[in-house]
KOLVO-626537 format. One record per residue (C-alpha): x, y, z; residue number from 0. Coordinates in steps of 0.25 Angstrom, whole numbers, plus 2048, in hexadecimal, padded with zeros to 3 digits. Example, Ala and Ser with C-alpha at 12.3 -4.5 7.8 and 13.67 -1.06 7.14 Angstrom:
REM KOLVO-626537
@xx:831	yy:7EE	zz:81F	resi:0 .
@xx:837	yy:7FC	zz:81D	resi:1 .
REM end
This chain:
REM KOLVO-626537
@xx:916	yy:963	zz:475	resi:0 .
@xx:912	yy:95C	zz:482	resi:1 .
@xx:906	yy:95D	zz:488	resi:2 .
@xx:903	yy:958	zz:495	resi:3 .
@xx:8F5	yy:95C	zz:497	resi:4 .
@xx:8F2	yy:955	zz:48C	resi:5 .
@xx:8F4	yy:947	zz:48F	resi:6 .
@xx:8EA	yy:93D	zz:48F	resi:7 .
@xx:8DE	yy:93C	zz:49A	resi:8 .
@xx:8E1	yy:92C	zz:49B	resi:9 .
@xx:8EA	yy:923	zz:495	resi:10 .
@xx:8EE	yy:912	zz:496	resi:11 .
@xx:8FA	yy:911	zz:49E	resi:12 .
@xx:8FA	yy:901	zz:4A1	resi:13 .
@xx:8F4	yy:8F5	zz:498	resi:14 .
@xx:8F4	yy:8E7	zz:495	resi:15 .
@xx:8F0	yy:8DF	zz:48A	resi:16 .
@xx:8EA	yy:8D2	zz:48F	resi:17 .
@xx:8E2	yy:8CF	zz:481	resi:18 .
@xx:8E4	yy:8C3	zz:47F	resi:19 .
@xx:8DD	yy:8BF	zz:48C	resi:20 .
@xx:8D4	yy:8CB	zz:48F	resi:21 .
@xx:8D7	yy:8D9	zz:48D	resi:22 .
@xx:8DF	yy:8E5	zz:48D	resi:23 .
@xx:8E0	yy:8EC	zz:498	resi:24 .
@xx:8E6	yy:8FA	zz:49B	resi:25 .
@xx:8E7	yy:905	zz:4A7	resi:26 .
@xx:8E4	yy:912	zz:4A5	resi:27 .
@xx:8EC	yy:920	zz:4AA	resi:28 .
@xx:8E2	yy:923	zz:4B4	resi:29 .
@xx:8E1	yy:914	zz:4B9	resi:30 .
@xx:8D5	yy:90E	zz:4B3	resi:31 .
@xx:8D8	yy:902	zz:4AF	resi:32 .
@xx:8D1	yy:8F8	zz:4A4	resi:33 .
@xx:8D0	yy:8ED	zz:49B	resi:34 .
@xx:8CC	yy:8EC	zz:48E	resi:35 .
@xx:8C7	yy:8DB	zz:48C	resi:36 .
@xx:8C8	yy:8D4	zz:481	resi:37 .
@xx:8B6	yy:8D3	zz:47E	resi:38 .
@xx:8BA	yy:8E4	zz:47D	resi:39 .
@xx:8B2	yy:8E4	zz:48B	resi:40 .
@xx:8BA	yy:8EE	zz:496	resi:41 .
@xx:8BB	yy:8EF	zz:4A3	resi:42 .
@xx:8C1	yy:8FE	zz:4AA	resi:43 .
@xx:8C5	yy:8FF	zz:4B7	resi:44 .
@xx:8C5	yy:90F	zz:4BC	resi:45 .
@xx:8D1	yy:917	zz:4C2	resi:46 .
@xx:8CA	yy:914	zz:4D2	resi:47 .
@xx:8CE	yy:904	zz:4CD	resi:48 .
@xx:8BE	yy:902	zz:4D2	resi:49 .
@xx:8B4	yy:905	zz:4C7	resi:50 .
@xx:8B4	yy:8FB	zz:4BA	resi:51 .
@xx:8AD	yy:8FE	zz:4AF	resi:52 .
@xx:8A7	yy:8F3	zz:4A3	resi:53 .
@xx:8A8	yy:8F4	zz:496	resi:54 .
@xx:8A2	yy:8EB	zz:48D	resi:55 .
@xx:8A1	yy:8E6	zz:480	resi:56 .
@xx:898	yy:8F2	zz:47B	resi:57 .
@xx:89D	yy:8FD	zz:483	resi:58 .
@xx:892	yy:8FD	zz:48E	resi:59 .
@xx:89A	yy:901	zz:49B	resi:60 .
@xx:898	yy:8F9	zz:4AA	resi:61 .
@xx:89E	yy:8FF	zz:4B6	resi:62 .
@xx:8A0	yy:8F8	zz:4C4	resi:63 .
@xx:8AE	yy:8F5	zz:4CC	resi:64 .
@xx:8BA	yy:8EB	zz:4CF	resi:65 .
@xx:8B2	yy:8E5	zz:4DA	resi:66 .
@xx:8A4	yy:8E7	zz:4D3	resi:67 .
@xx:8A0	yy:8E2	zz:4C9	resi:68 .
@xx:899	yy:8D9	zz:4BE	resi:69 .
@xx:89B	yy:8C9	zz:4BF	resi:70 .
@xx:89E	yy:8C8	zz:4B2	resi:71 .
@xx:8AA	yy:8D3	zz:4B1	resi:72 .
@xx:8B1	yy:8C9	zz:4BB	resi:73 .
@xx:8BE	yy:8C5	zz:4B3	resi:74 .
@xx:8BD	yy:8D0	zz:4AB	resi:75 .
@xx:8BE	yy:8DA	zz:4B8	resi:76 .
@xx:8CB	yy:8CF	zz:4BC	resi:77 .
@xx:8D0	yy:8D2	zz:4B0	resi:78 .
@xx:8D0	yy:8E2	zz:4B2	resi:79 .
@xx:8D8	yy:8DE	zz:4C1	resi:80 .
@xx:8E1	yy:8D6	zz:4B9	resi:81 .
@xx:8E2	yy:8E0	zz:4B0	resi:82 .
@xx:8E5	yy:8EA	zz:4BB	resi:83 .
@xx:8EF	yy:8E5	zz:4C5	resi:84 .
@xx:8F8	yy:8E0	zz:4B7	resi:85 .
@xx:8FA	yy:8EF	zz:4B4	resi:86 .
@xx:8FA	yy:8F6	zz:4C0	resi:87 .
@xx:908	yy:8EB	zz:4C4	resi:88 .
@xx:90D	yy:8E7	zz:4B8	resi:89 .
@xx:909	yy:8F5	zz:4AC	resi:90 .
@xx:911	yy:905	zz:4AD	resi:91 .
@xx:907	yy:90F	zz:4AB	resi:92 .
@xx:90A	yy:917	zz:4A0	resi:93 .
@xx:909	yy:926	zz:4A6	resi:94 .
@xx:90A	yy:923	zz:4B2	resi:95 .
@xx:912	yy:930	zz:4B3	resi:96 .
@xx:909	yy:938	zz:4AD	resi:97 .
@xx:8FF	yy:941	zz:4B7	resi:98 .
@xx:8F2	yy:942	zz:4B0	resi:99 .
@xx:8E5	yy:947	zz:4B8	resi:100 .
@xx:8DA	yy:93D	zz:4B8	resi:101 .
@xx:8CB	yy:93F	zz:4BA	resi:102 .
@xx:8C5	yy:935	zz:4BF	resi:103 .
@xx:8B8	yy:938	zz:4BD	resi:104 .
@xx:8B9	yy:939	zz:4AD	resi:105 .
@xx:8B5	yy:92C	zz:4A7	resi:106 .
@xx:8C0	yy:922	zz:4A7	resi:107 .
@xx:8C5	yy:91D	zz:499	resi:108 .
@xx:8C7	yy:90F	zz:496	resi:109 .
@xx:8CD	yy:906	zz:488	resi:110 .
@xx:8C4	yy:908	zz:47C	resi:111 .
@xx:8CD	yy:8FF	zz:472	resi:112 .
@xx:8DD	yy:8FA	zz:472	resi:113 .
@xx:8E4	yy:8F3	zz:469	resi:114 .
@xx:8F3	yy:8EF	zz:466	resi:115 .
@xx:8FE	yy:8EE	zz:45C	resi:116 .
@xx:90B	yy:8EC	zz:459	resi:117 .
@xx:910	yy:8F9	zz:45D	resi:118 .
@xx:906	yy:8FE	zz:469	resi:119 .
@xx:8FA	yy:8FD	zz:471	resi:120 .
@xx:8EF	yy:906	zz:46E	resi:121 .
@xx:8E5	yy:909	zz:478	resi:122 .
@xx:8D8	yy:913	zz:476	resi:123 .
@xx:8CE	yy:919	zz:482	resi:124 .
@xx:8C2	yy:91B	zz:481	resi:125 .
@xx:8C4	yy:929	zz:485	resi:126 .
@xx:8CC	yy:929	zz:477	resi:127 .
@xx:8DA	yy:92A	zz:47B	resi:128 .
@xx:8E2	yy:920	zz:472	resi:129 .
@xx:8F0	yy:91B	zz:477	resi:130 .
@xx:8FB	yy:913	zz:472	resi:131 .
@xx:905	yy:909	zz:478	resi:132 .
@xx:911	yy:908	zz:470	resi:133 .
@xx:91A	yy:8FB	zz:473	resi:134 .
@xx:925	yy:905	zz:476	resi:135 .
@xx:91E	yy:909	zz:482	resi:136 .
@xx:91B	yy:917	zz:47B	resi:137 .
@xx:90B	yy:91B	zz:47C	resi:138 .
@xx:902	yy:927	zz:476	resi:139 .
@xx:8F7	yy:929	zz:47B	resi:140 .
@xx:8EB	yy:932	zz:472	resi:141 .
@xx:8E0	yy:93A	zz:47B	resi:142 .
@xx:8D6	yy:93F	zz:471	resi:143 .
@xx:8D1	yy:948	zz:47D	resi:144 .
@xx:8DE	yy:94E	zz:47F	resi:145 .
@xx:8E3	yy:94E	zz:470	resi:146 .
@xx:8EE	yy:94A	zz:475	resi:147 .
@xx:8F8	yy:93D	zz:473	resi:148 .
@xx:901	yy:939	zz:47F	resi:149 .
@xx:90F	yy:935	zz:47C	resi:150 .
@xx:915	yy:92B	zz:485	resi:151 .
@xx:923	yy:928	zz:481	resi:152 .
@xx:92F	yy:91C	zz:484	resi:153 .
@xx:933	yy:923	zz:48F	resi:154 .
@xx:925	yy:926	zz:495	resi:155 .
@xx:925	yy:932	zz:493	resi:156 .
@xx:916	yy:937	zz:493	resi:157 .
@xx:914	yy:944	zz:488	resi:158 .
@xx:905	yy:948	zz:484	resi:159 .
@xx:906	yy:94F	zz:475	resi:160 .
@xx:8F7	yy:959	zz:472	resi:161 .
@xx:8F3	yy:953	zz:462	resi:162 .
@xx:8F7	yy:963	zz:45F	resi:163 .
@xx:904	yy:964	zz:464	resi:164 .
@xx:909	yy:957	zz:45C	resi:165 .
@xx:902	yy:95F	zz:450	resi:166 .
@xx:90A	yy:96A	zz:453	resi:167 .
@xx:917	yy:967	zz:454	resi:168 .
@xx:917	yy:958	zz:453	resi:169 .
@xx:91D	yy:94C	zz:45C	resi:170 .
@xx:928	yy:943	zz:45F	resi:171 .
@xx:92C	yy:937	zz:454	resi:172 .
@xx:927	yy:92D	zz:461	resi:173 .
@xx:91A	yy:932	zz:460	resi:174 .
@xx:916	yy:933	zz:454	resi:175 .
@xx:91C	yy:926	zz:451	resi:176 .
@xx:910	yy:922	zz:45B	resi:177 .
@xx:906	yy:92B	zz:456	resi:178 .
@xx:905	yy:925	zz:449	resi:179 .
@xx:904	yy:917	zz:44E	resi:180 .
@xx:8F9	yy:91B	zz:455	resi:181 .
@xx:8F2	yy:923	zz:44A	resi:182 .
@xx:8F1	yy:916	zz:443	resi:183 .
@xx:8ED	yy:90C	zz:44D	resi:184 .
@xx:8E3	yy:917	zz:451	resi:185 .
@xx:8DE	yy:917	zz:446	resi:186 .
@xx:8DC	yy:907	zz:447	resi:187 .
@xx:8D5	yy:909	zz:452	resi:188 .
@xx:8CC	yy:913	zz:44E	resi:189 .
@xx:8C5	yy:90C	zz:443	resi:190 .
@xx:8C4	yy:900	zz:44A	resi:191 .
@xx:8BB	yy:907	zz:455	resi:192 .
@xx:8B2	yy:90D	zz:449	resi:193 .
@xx:8B0	yy:900	zz:447	resi:194 .
@xx:8AC	yy:8FA	zz:454	resi:195 .
@xx:8A1	yy:908	zz:455	resi:196 .
@xx:89B	yy:8FF	zz:447	resi:197 .
@xx:89B	yy:8F1	zz:44F	resi:198 .
@xx:88B	yy:8F1	zz:454	resi:199 .
@xx:881	yy:8FA	zz:455	resi:200 .
@xx:87D	yy:8F8	zz:463	resi:201 .
@xx:88D	yy:8FC	zz:466	resi:202 .
@xx:88A	yy:909	zz:45E	resi:203 .
@xx:880	yy:90B	zz:468	resi:204 .
@xx:888	yy:908	zz:474	resi:205 .
@xx:893	yy:910	zz:473	resi:206 .
@xx:893	yy:91B	zz:47C	resi:207 .
@xx:895	yy:92B	zz:47B	resi:208 .
@xx:8A0	yy:92B	zz:483	resi:209 .
@xx:8A6	yy:920	zz:478	resi:210 .
@xx:8A2	yy:928	zz:46C	resi:211 .
@xx:8AA	yy:935	zz:471	resi:212 .
@xx:8B7	yy:92D	zz:474	resi:213 .
@xx:8B7	yy:927	zz:466	resi:214 .
@xx:8B2	yy:936	zz:460	resi:215 .
@xx:8C1	yy:93B	zz:468	resi:216 .
@xx:8C9	yy:930	zz:461	resi:217 .
@xx:8C2	yy:934	zz:452	resi:218 .
@xx:8C2	yy:941	zz:453	resi:219 .
@xx:8CF	yy:948	zz:45D	resi:220 .
@xx:8D8	yy:939	zz:45E	resi:221 .
@xx:8D9	yy:934	zz:450	resi:222 .
@xx:8D9	yy:941	zz:447	resi:223 .
@xx:8E5	yy:949	zz:450	resi:224 .
@xx:8ED	yy:93D	zz:450	resi:225 .
@xx:8EB	yy:93E	zz:441	resi:226 .
@xx:8EE	yy:94D	zz:43F	resi:227 .
@xx:8F8	yy:94C	zz:44B	resi:228 .
@xx:901	yy:93F	zz:442	resi:229 .
@xx:8FF	yy:947	zz:436	resi:230 .
@xx:904	yy:952	zz:43C	resi:231 .
@xx:910	yy:94A	zz:442	resi:232 .
@xx:913	yy:940	zz:435	resi:233 .
@xx:916	yy:94E	zz:42E	resi:234 .
@xx:91E	yy:954	zz:439	resi:235 .
@xx:927	yy:948	zz:43B	resi:236 .
@xx:929	yy:946	zz:42B	resi:237 .
@xx:92E	yy:954	zz:42B	resi:238 .
@xx:937	yy:953	zz:436	resi:239 .
@xx:93E	yy:945	zz:431	resi:240 .
@xx:93B	yy:949	zz:420	resi:241 .
@xx:94A	yy:947	zz:41A	resi:242 .
@xx:951	yy:954	zz:417	resi:243 .
@xx:957	yy:954	zz:40A	resi:244 .
@xx:964	yy:956	zz:406	resi:245 .
@xx:963	yy:95A	zz:3FC	resi:246 .
@xx:968	yy:96B	zz:3F7	resi:247 .
@xx:966	yy:974	zz:3EB	resi:248 .
REM end
């Protein structure tokens, strides 16, 4: 059963991959725009189009505006503007028809990491949300805060299911296949992230409380819940699709 009240607070509505030269650009559903550069630094322009956050390689944040920033960031600020303009003029917005109340007083999340496979692009925000955009134009958005998954099908239908509902009632074959693929990729992503935490003592000290809480959400809620749901769905699909014996006693 769908539950619109469990829709994610925010998701990636547009993205563009220029990692062969510069980095990965994206727009969030609240109109915020960010770039994750190849050197792992990040620029995030808030929805007001004025304020900008810069995150350096160590995770330290610096605040500036589009018109007032240190000269050393000039090239990256120009690239941020270019990414923003390109996505605004050339890309369609995922979930454009979805009405979602935005809390502009809350902290705007940004892209924590991303990876690309032969079948999909996976994006993890620093608030724990994990999104996968598949090459067949379907998408899933997993939100630990809402304990729910949103499935966007080929017809751009935006449907949200709580994990508890899927566990109890099952789901469509299409969503099942996407979840199975996501499970494999999320497992790899989390194992890579655990390795990053151990890189240096300096990085351990500089990781902020907010980041730790986000990671706890992913480890304690998103992945275990997805595992439980996946096992249930696998059993459900098997029962419904297994061959029936023609033997009659």
